[in-house]
Structure formats: C-alpha cells, structure tokens
C-alpha positions as CSV (number, residue, x, y, z in Angstrom):
1,M,26.8,-4.8,-16.1
2,N,24.1,-4.1,-13.2
3,N,25.9,-3.6,-9.9
4,R,22.4,-3.1,-7.9
5,E,21.7,-6.3,-5.9
6,Q,18.0,-7.8,-6.6
7,P,16.0,-8.3,-2.9
8,S,16.2,-11.8,-2.1
9,E,12.5,-12.1,-1.1
10,K,9.4,-10.5,-2.6
11,A,6.5,-8.4,-0.3
12,S,4.3,-10.5,1.1
13,A,0.6,-9.1,0.4
14,W,0.7,-8.2,4.3
15,Q,3.9,-6.0,3.7
16,V,1.8,-4.5,0.6
17,A,-1.2,-3.4,2.4
18,K,0.4,-2.1,5.7
19,A,2.8,0.2,3.3
20,I,-0.5,1.2,1.2
21,F,-2.2,2.0,4.6
22,W,0.2,4.4,5.9
23,S,0.8,6.0,2.9
24,F,-3.1,6.9,2.6
25,L,-2.4,8.2,6.0
26,G,0.8,9.9,4.9
27,I,2.8,8.7,7.9
28,R,5.8,7.1,6.6
29,K,9.4,6.5,8.5
30,R,12.0,7.0,6.4
31,S,13.3,3.6,6.6
32,D,10.3,1.7,6.1
33,L,10.0,3.7,2.7
34,D,13.3,2.6,2.0
35,R,12.6,-1.1,2.4
36,D,9.3,-1.2,0.6
37,A,11.2,0.5,-2.0
38,E,13.5,-2.8,-2.4
39,M,10.8,-5.3,-1.7
40,I,7.5,-4.2,-3.2
41,K,7.1,-4.6,-7.0
42,P,5.3,-1.7,-8.9
43,Y,2.4,-3.9,-10.0
44,Q,1.7,-5.3,-6.4
45,L,1.3,-1.3,-5.4
46,I,-0.8,-0.5,-8.3
47,I,-2.8,-3.6,-7.2
48,G,-3.3,-2.7,-3.9
49,G,-4.1,0.7,-4.1
50,I,-6.6,0.4,-6.3
51,I,-8.1,-2.0,-3.7
52,G,-7.5,0.1,-1.2
53,G,-9.1,3.0,-3.3
54,V,-12.1,0.9,-3.6
55,I,-12.6,-0.4,0.3
56,F,-12.0,3.4,1.2
57,V,-14.6,4.7,-1.2
58,L,-17.2,2.0,-0.6
59,S,-16.9,2.7,3.8
60,I,-17.3,6.3,3.1
61,L,-20.1,5.6,0.9
62,T,-21.5,3.3,3.9
63,L,-20.6,5.8,6.6
64,V,-22.7,8.7,4.9
65,K,-25.8,6.1,4.5
66,L,-25.9,5.3,7.9
67,I,-25.6,8.7,9.3
68,T,-28.0,10.1,6.3
69,S,-30.7,7.2,7.1
C-alpha cells in the first residue's frame, strides 16, 4: 500500500552528469534537488560520481604535470 507515485520518466545521462557537476561545486537549487531526487536512481549517482571523481583527479594530475614541467 504505497501511496507514493513512481516517476514516469528516468533521468538521462546528461541530467545525471549535470546534477553531479553542480553537486561537486556545491551549488544546487532546492527545486533542482527535489526533481533530481525523484528522477535519478541511486545506482546512477554512484556510477556518475565515480566517473566524475576519476575525471576530476585526472584533470588535477594533468594540470599539475603541465605546471611543473
């Protein structure tokens, strides 16, 4: 007897990437956060967060190598 409605649409890869990017920066609107919470599944956030973290670390390493060389 679950009264919550399931969202009819699933978040796209672009929506997940945008949500993770803005979360990394720490800038989120309350309305966007609520919408993302309804549409984005936890496994999408985990996978996207891992990919985003790897891209972030690799970009920092590349920047440091460029500066120090």
